[in-house]
C-alpha positions as CSV (number, residue, x, y, z in Angstrom):
1,X,105.3,112.4,80.3
2,X,107.4,114.1,82.4
3,X,106.1,117.3,84.4
4,X,106.9,120.8,83.4
5,X,107.9,122.6,86.6
6,X,105.8,125.3,87.4
7,X,105.8,128.5,89.6
8,X,108.8,127.7,92.7
9,X,107.7,129.0,96.2
10,X,110.2,131.9,97.1
11,X,113.2,130.9,99.1
12,X,113.1,133.9,102.1
13,X,116.4,132.8,103.2
14,X,116.3,134.1,106.5
15,X,112.3,133.3,107.2
16,X,112.0,129.6,106.3
17,X,108.7,129.3,107.4
18,X,107.0,131.5,105.5
19,X,108.0,129.4,102.4
20,X,107.1,126.2,104.1
21,X,103.5,127.4,104.5
22,X,103.9,128.9,101.3
23,X,104.7,125.4,99.7
24,X,102.7,123.5,102.2
25,X,99.1,125.2,101.0
26,X,100.2,125.3,97.3
27,X,102.0,122.0,97.3
28,X,99.2,119.8,99.0
29,X,97.4,116.2,98.5
30,X,95.3,115.9,101.7
31,X,92.0,114.7,101.2
32,X,92.7,113.4,97.4
33,X,92.4,109.6,97.7
34,X,90.0,110.5,100.7
35,X,90.1,111.4,104.8
36,X,91.0,107.4,105.4
37,X,94.1,107.7,103.5
38,X,97.6,105.6,104.3
39,X,99.5,105.6,101.5
40,X,99.8,109.1,99.9
41,X,101.9,109.2,96.7
42,X,102.0,105.3,96.8
43,X,98.2,105.3,94.8
44,X,99.6,105.8,92.2
45,X,101.2,102.3,92.1
46,X,98.0,100.5,90.1
47,X,97.8,97.1,89.0
48,X,98.5,98.8,85.6
49,X,101.6,100.2,86.2
50,X,102.4,96.9,87.4
51,X,102.2,95.6,84.1
52,X,103.9,98.5,82.4
53,X,106.7,97.8,85.3
54,X,107.5,94.4,83.9
55,X,107.3,94.4,80.9
56,X,110.5,97.0,81.6
57,X,112.6,93.3,81.8
58,X,114.1,92.1,78.7
59,X,118.0,91.5,79.8
60,X,116.8,89.8,83.1
61,X,119.4,91.9,85.1
62,X,119.2,92.9,88.9
63,X,120.9,95.3,90.5
64,X,120.7,96.1,94.5
65,X,120.1,99.7,95.3
66,X,121.2,98.7,98.9
67,X,124.3,99.5,101.3
68,X,125.6,97.2,103.5
69,X,124.1,97.0,106.7
70,X,127.2,96.7,109.2
71,X,128.6,98.5,112.5
72,X,131.0,99.7,109.2
73,X,127.9,102.4,108.8
74,X,126.8,105.8,108.1
75,X,125.4,106.4,111.5
76,X,127.4,108.4,114.7
77,X,124.9,108.3,117.4
78,X,122.8,111.2,116.7
79,X,119.8,111.2,117.8
80,X,120.3,107.5,119.1
81,X,121.4,106.2,115.2
82,X,124.2,103.8,115.2
83,X,124.8,101.2,113.0
84,X,123.4,97.6,113.1
85,X,125.7,95.0,115.7
86,X,125.3,91.8,114.3
87,X,125.5,88.5,117.0
88,X,125.7,85.2,116.5
89,X,123.7,83.3,118.6
90,X,124.3,79.5,117.4
91,X,128.0,79.3,115.5
92,X,129.8,76.7,113.5
93,X,132.3,76.0,116.7
94,X,129.0,74.2,118.7
95,X,128.2,72.5,116.1
96,X,131.7,71.4,115.7
97,X,131.8,70.3,120.0
98,X,127.9,68.6,119.8
99,X,126.9,71.6,122.1
100,X,123.7,72.5,120.6
101,X,121.6,70.0,122.0
102,X,120.6,68.3,118.3
103,X,120.5,64.4,117.7
104,X,122.3,62.8,115.1
105,X,125.6,65.6,114.4
106,X,122.7,67.7,113.4
107,X,124.2,71.4,113.9
108,X,123.4,74.9,112.9
109,X,123.8,79.0,113.0
110,X,121.5,81.8,114.2
111,X,122.0,85.6,114.8
112,X,120.3,88.8,115.9
113,X,120.5,91.8,114.6
114,X,119.9,95.7,116.3
115,X,119.8,98.8,114.7
116,X,117.5,102.0,114.2
117,X,115.1,101.4,111.4
118,X,116.5,103.9,108.8
119,X,120.3,103.3,109.9
120,X,121.2,101.9,106.5
121,X,119.2,102.0,102.9
122,X,115.6,102.8,103.8
123,X,111.9,104.4,103.1
124,X,111.0,107.5,105.5
125,X,107.3,106.4,106.0
126,X,104.2,109.1,106.1
127,X,104.3,108.8,109.8
128,X,108.1,110.1,110.1
129,X,108.0,113.8,110.0
130,X,105.0,116.5,110.9
131,X,104.4,119.5,109.7
132,X,103.2,122.4,112.1
133,X,102.4,119.3,114.3
134,X,100.0,117.9,111.7
135,X,101.6,114.3,110.1
136,X,99.9,113.4,106.7
137,X,96.2,113.9,105.4
138,X,95.9,116.3,108.0
139,X,95.7,113.8,111.2
140,X,97.1,115.7,114.6
141,X,100.8,114.2,115.0
142,X,99.4,113.5,118.3
143,X,96.8,111.1,117.1
144,X,99.4,109.4,114.5
145,X,102.4,108.3,116.7
146,X,102.5,107.3,119.9
147,X,105.2,105.7,122.2
148,X,102.8,102.5,120.4
149,X,104.2,103.1,117.1
150,X,102.3,104.8,113.9
151,X,98.6,103.7,114.4
152,X,97.7,104.7,111.1
153,X,100.2,105.1,109.2
154,X,103.0,101.8,109.9
155,X,105.3,101.0,107.3
156,X,103.1,97.6,107.1
157,X,100.6,99.3,105.3
158,X,103.3,100.0,102.0
159,X,104.3,96.1,102.5
160,X,102.8,95.0,99.0
161,X,102.5,98.0,97.0
162,X,106.2,99.4,96.3
163,X,106.7,97.2,92.9
164,X,106.5,99.9,90.0
165,X,109.0,101.7,86.8
166,X,112.0,103.3,88.4
167,X,113.5,106.1,86.3
168,X,117.1,106.9,87.3
169,X,118.2,110.7,87.1
170,X,122.1,110.0,87.2
171,X,122.4,114.0,87.8
172,X,126.2,113.3,89.0
173,X,127.0,111.8,85.4
174,X,125.5,114.7,84.1
175,X,126.1,118.2,85.6
176,X,129.0,117.0,88.5
177,X,132.7,117.0,87.8
178,X,134.0,112.9,87.0
179,X,130.0,111.6,87.6
180,X,129.9,113.7,91.6
181,X,128.1,116.5,93.1
182,X,130.0,118.5,95.2
183,X,128.4,119.1,98.9
184,X,126.1,121.8,98.8
185,X,124.5,121.7,95.0
186,X,120.8,122.1,95.0
187,X,119.2,119.9,92.4
188,X,116.3,122.7,91.4
189,X,113.4,121.1,88.6
190,X,116.1,122.3,86.0
191,X,118.7,120.3,87.5
192,X,115.9,117.1,87.2
193,X,114.6,118.6,83.6
194,X,118.2,118.7,82.2
195,X,118.8,115.5,83.2
196,X,116.2,114.1,81.3
197,X,116.9,115.4,78.3
198,X,120.5,113.9,78.3
199,X,119.8,111.0,79.5
200,X,116.8,110.9,76.7
201,X,113.4,109.5,76.4
202,X,113.8,106.5,78.7
203,X,114.2,108.6,81.5
204,X,110.9,110.4,80.9
205,X,109.1,110.3,84.3
206,X,105.4,109.3,84.6
207,X,102.7,109.1,87.0
208,X,103.3,106.3,89.6
209,X,107.2,106.4,89.1
210,X,110.5,106.1,92.0
211,X,112.7,108.4,90.6
212,X,116.3,108.0,91.7
213,X,118.6,110.3,91.8
214,X,122.3,110.1,92.3
215,X,124.5,112.4,93.1
216,X,127.4,110.7,92.9
217,X,127.9,111.5,97.2
218,X,128.6,107.8,97.8
219,X,130.8,107.0,94.7
220,X,133.2,109.8,97.2
221,X,132.2,108.3,100.4
222,X,133.4,104.8,98.7
223,X,136.6,106.0,97.9
224,X,137.4,108.2,101.1
225,X,135.4,107.2,104.2
226,X,131.8,108.2,105.3
227,X,133.2,111.2,107.1
228,X,130.4,113.6,108.3
229,X,128.0,111.8,105.2
230,X,125.6,111.2,108.1
231,X,124.4,114.4,108.7
232,X,126.7,116.5,106.2
233,X,127.7,118.8,104.1
234,X,125.6,117.0,100.6
235,X,124.5,117.4,97.4
236,X,120.5,117.1,96.9
237,X,116.9,118.8,96.3
238,X,116.2,122.0,96.1
239,X,113.3,123.5,98.0
240,X,112.7,124.4,95.0
241,X,112.2,120.6,93.8
242,X,108.5,121.2,96.1
243,X,105.7,122.4,92.8
244,X,108.0,119.4,90.7
245,X,107.1,116.8,92.9
246,X,104.2,117.9,93.3
247,X,103.0,117.7,89.4
248,X,104.8,115.3,88.3
249,X,102.8,112.8,90.1
250,X,105.7,110.0,90.8
251,X,104.9,107.8,94.5
252,X,108.5,108.3,95.8
253,X,111.7,109.4,95.2
254,X,114.8,108.0,96.8
255,X,118.8,109.5,96.9
256,X,122.4,108.4,97.6
257,X,122.4,111.0,100.2
258,X,121.9,110.8,103.8
259,X,118.7,113.9,104.0
260,X,117.6,113.8,100.2
261,X,117.7,117.2,100.4
262,X,120.5,119.7,100.3
263,X,123.0,120.4,103.2
264,X,123.4,123.0,104.4
265,X,119.6,123.6,103.5
266,X,119.1,127.1,101.6
267,X,117.6,128.6,104.8
268,X,119.2,130.4,107.7
269,X,118.4,128.0,111.2
270,X,115.9,125.2,108.7
271,X,116.1,121.6,109.2
272,X,115.3,119.4,106.5
273,X,112.6,122.5,105.1
274,X,111.6,120.1,102.2
275,X,111.1,117.0,104.0
276,X,108.3,119.0,106.1
277,X,106.8,119.7,102.9
278,X,106.9,116.4,100.8
279,X,105.9,113.8,103.7
280,X,103.2,114.9,105.7
281,X,101.7,117.9,103.2
282,X,102.6,115.4,99.6
283,X,102.3,112.2,101.3
284,X,105.6,110.9,99.3
285,X,107.7,108.6,100.4
286,X,111.4,109.4,100.5
287,X,114.6,107.7,99.9
288,X,117.6,107.6,101.6
289,X,121.2,106.3,101.3
290,X,120.4,104.0,98.4
291,X,123.2,103.3,96.2
292,X,123.2,103.3,92.4
293,X,125.9,103.0,91.2
294,X,126.0,99.8,89.5
295,X,122.9,100.2,87.7
296,X,124.1,103.9,86.8
297,X,126.8,101.9,84.9
298,X,124.7,100.0,83.6
299,X,122.2,102.3,82.4
300,X,124.6,104.8,81.0
301,X,126.0,101.7,78.9
302,X,123.2,101.0,76.9
303,X,121.2,104.2,77.2
304,X,118.3,102.8,79.3
305,X,117.4,104.6,82.4
306,X,113.8,102.4,83.1
307,X,113.4,99.5,85.1
308,X,111.6,97.1,86.9
309,X,111.7,98.1,90.9
310,X,110.9,96.5,93.8
311,X,111.5,97.7,96.7
312,X,108.7,96.5,99.6
313,X,109.7,97.8,103.5
314,X,109.6,95.8,105.7
315,X,106.3,94.9,107.5
316,X,107.0,96.2,111.5
317,X,104.0,97.2,113.3
318,X,103.8,100.7,113.7
319,X,107.6,101.9,111.8
320,X,107.9,105.3,111.3
321,X,110.6,103.6,108.1
322,X,112.1,100.8,106.8
323,X,115.3,99.1,106.5
324,X,114.9,98.2,102.2
325,X,116.8,96.3,99.7
326,X,116.0,97.7,96.8
327,X,116.0,95.5,93.6
328,X,116.2,96.9,89.7
329,X,115.2,94.4,86.8
330,X,116.5,95.5,83.6
């Protein structure tokens, strides 16, 4: 059943901390799955949920929801985030010249890549964001993430968990102009419900789902170039969606934008306040820089907005985020 919006936290534009504290206290899952929990809202995905998801596959169409991983990416070096650097260590030229040292004409190619884990399509893990020194489930941030990595909720803990029902909410198509929301558009719970109503029953949001929000921002980037995509103004989730995210009991949520929430943020002097509530307090997995455009076209054609979604992070020990190639199968 689609969660109805409940009372939203007051946005005090010149006092973000007061709103963050109120939302963190009211929309909080600490202890819900025990003191030792490392999965947060991924606990909503169980065997029954995966069986439900598998039953949604009728046509066998598959869509990758990943942006490219290459040097022509969105990153500009903010906080040492760069685009991937792909280097060949063995090539066909080497094979032709016979200088690889293999017998009987055998040749091959090898390569290596260097990149931040959150430079393109990715998951934010539970160790990625802290709230006033606390990590997910109320743990001290310094006890969770050290120079050795995330010692408790490393992304490897989610390696086999993210297979579930996916739902696309194409807010850009429903509320935007030519399928795109303008930069700075704050998506509220009312906008989410309006989109669900417009799309029909297949976009009803249920416990354990992963919701994919299409704003159209990446469509604009594809047409006009990266600009300041990574870190600049963008449409995104309003801080007022915190109660909706909590009440809906979704396992995760992803957008086609760099920062998931609306930018500029809705408070003076704030930085990503919805992250500060959603990750360490709700235990919610956030996906960023996903590419839902081809999937959105298919969904619009037949009016079916639900699908099986697999979105496994790389099991990088101790990582606080991971690249991902999400696959939607209809």
